[in-house]
C-alpha positions in Angstrom: 135.3 164.1 99.7 135.3 163.0 95.8 135.9 159.6 97.3 133.1 159.1 99.4 130.6 160.6 96.7 131.9 157.7 94.6 131.1 155.1 97.7 127.6 156.5 98.4 126.7 156.0 94.7 128.2 152.5 94.4 126.5 151.4 97.4 123.8 153.2 97.0 123.0 151.5 93.1 123.5 147.9 94.5 121.6 148.6 97.5 118.9 149.1 94.4 120.0 145.9 92.8 119.7 144.3 95.7 115.8 145.1 96.2 115.3 144.8 92.7 116.3 141.4 92.8 114.6 140.3 96.5 110.7 141.7 94.6 111.5 140.1 91.7 112.4 136.8 93.3 108.9 137.0 95.2 107.3 137.7 91.8 109.0 134.4 90.5 107.3 132.4 92.5 105.2 129.9 92.2 101.8 131.0 93.6 99.4 128.3 94.5 95.7 129.0 95.2 94.4 128.4 98.6 92.0 125.5 98.0 92.5 121.7 98.4 94.8 119.6 96.4 94.4 116.5 94.7 97.6 114.5 94.1 98.0 111.8 91.4 100.7 110.1 89.8 101.1 107.6 87.2 104.4 105.7 86.3 105.4 102.3 85.4 106.1 101.2 89.2 102.9 101.2 91.9 105.1 101.4 94.6 107.1 104.8 93.1 103.5 106.1 92.0 102.2 105.8 95.7 105.5 106.9 97.2 105.5 110.1 94.9 102.0 110.9 95.7 102.5 110.1 99.6 105.7 112.4 99.8 104.0 115.1 97.8 101.1 115.3 99.8 102.5 114.9 103.3 105.2 117.7 102.2 102.2 120.2 101.3 100.1 119.5 104.4 103.6 120.5 106.5 103.9 123.6 104.3 99.9 124.5 105.4 98.2 123.8 101.8 95.3 121.8 102.5 94.5 118.2 100.2 91.0 117.0 99.6 90.0 113.9 101.8 90.4 110.3 101.2 87.3 109.7 99.9 87.2 112.8 97.2 90.5 111.4 96.3 89.1 108.2 95.4 86.5 109.6 93.3 88.8 111.6 91.8 90.6 108.7 91.2 87.7 106.6 89.9 86.7 109.7 87.0 87.2 108.4 83.4 88.9 111.6 82.8 91.7 110.8 85.3 92.7 108.0 83.4 93.2 110.7 80.0 95.0 113.8 82.9 97.6 110.8 84.8 98.5 109.9 80.9 99.4 113.6 80.3 96.6 114.8 78.2 96.7 118.5 79.6 92.8 119.2 78.9 91.7 116.3 80.7 93.6 117.5 83.8 91.3 120.9 83.6 88.1 119.1 83.1 89.2 117.1 86.4 90.2 120.4 88.0 87.2 122.0 87.4 84.9 118.9 87.7 85.6 118.3 91.1 86.8 121.8 92.3 90.4 121.2 93.4 93.3 122.1 92.4 95.2 118.9 90.8 98.8 118.2 90.6 99.3 115.2 87.9 103.0 113.7 88.4 104.7 111.4 86.0 107.0 109.1 87.8 110.0 107.7 86.1 112.7 105.7 88.1 116.5 104.6 86.1 117.0 101.0 87.5 119.7 101.5 90.4 123.4 101.2 89.1 126.8 99.8 91.2 128.9 103.0 92.0 132.4 102.9 92.5 132.0 102.4 96.7 129.9 98.9 96.1 126.5 101.2 96.4 123.7 101.7 94.2 122.8 105.0 92.8 119.3 105.6 91.6 117.9 108.3 89.6 114.2 109.4 89.5 112.5 112.1 87.2 109.6 113.8 88.2 106.9 115.7 85.2 104.7 118.0 87.3 101.4 119.8 86.0 99.5 121.7 88.2 95.3 122.3 87.2 93.6 124.9 88.7 89.8 125.0 89.1 89.5 128.3 87.3 91.0 125.8 84.0 94.4 127.4 83.7 97.9 125.4 84.4 99.5 127.4 87.0 102.4 125.3 87.4 104.4 122.8 84.7 108.3 121.4 85.1 110.4 118.1 86.0 112.6 117.6 89.3 115.4 115.2 89.4 117.0 112.9 91.9 119.4 111.1 92.2 121.1 109.0 95.7 123.0 106.6 97.0 121.3 103.1 98.6 122.6 99.6 100.2 120.2 98.3 98.0 118.7 98.7 94.3 115.2 99.4 95.9 116.5 102.0 98.8 118.6 103.6 96.3 115.3 104.2 94.1 113.2 105.6 96.8 115.5 107.5 97.9 116.0 109.3 94.6 112.2 109.3 94.4 111.8 111.3 97.6 114.8 114.3 96.2 112.8 114.6 93.5 109.6 114.5 94.9 111.3 117.2 97.5 112.1 119.1 94.7 109.0 119.4 92.8 107.2 120.3 96.0 110.2 123.2 96.3 109.5 124.3 92.8 105.7 124.8 93.5 105.6 126.4 96.7 108.9 128.7 97.2 
């Protein structure tokens, strides 16, 4: 009888710990607002920045988030403050976001030069620094994401690494 009581206490304690962990993980999730998003990327390669913007935008849409229409996105990109935001100026990101009434996702893209690995394939690495500014004037998310992938050519390895980093970035913002 003593043994059953101890087991009951142990299982009750473990159950409470699991519930606390579930609630804590939901509280720690990034809560993106339910308004339109604009994705702006900057980096040394125009191809990699466009690719990052497209991947992040398509994944946000797939998760049910709204993005600004192409005309509004072009207007945002032409805004003189956008150059400062793309250079990483946090105040500019917030001004851009509040000025256009959209949540700005500003991404700094860096892809290393792919190297030949032991299998005579190319290994590419990339990193993205992501800052999300809400229209209310606050930074709601900031983090980095890294990607590492293998390809048959240097371009393929670099592109796959960027895709991996962008996927991780969206997961970090939304899950």
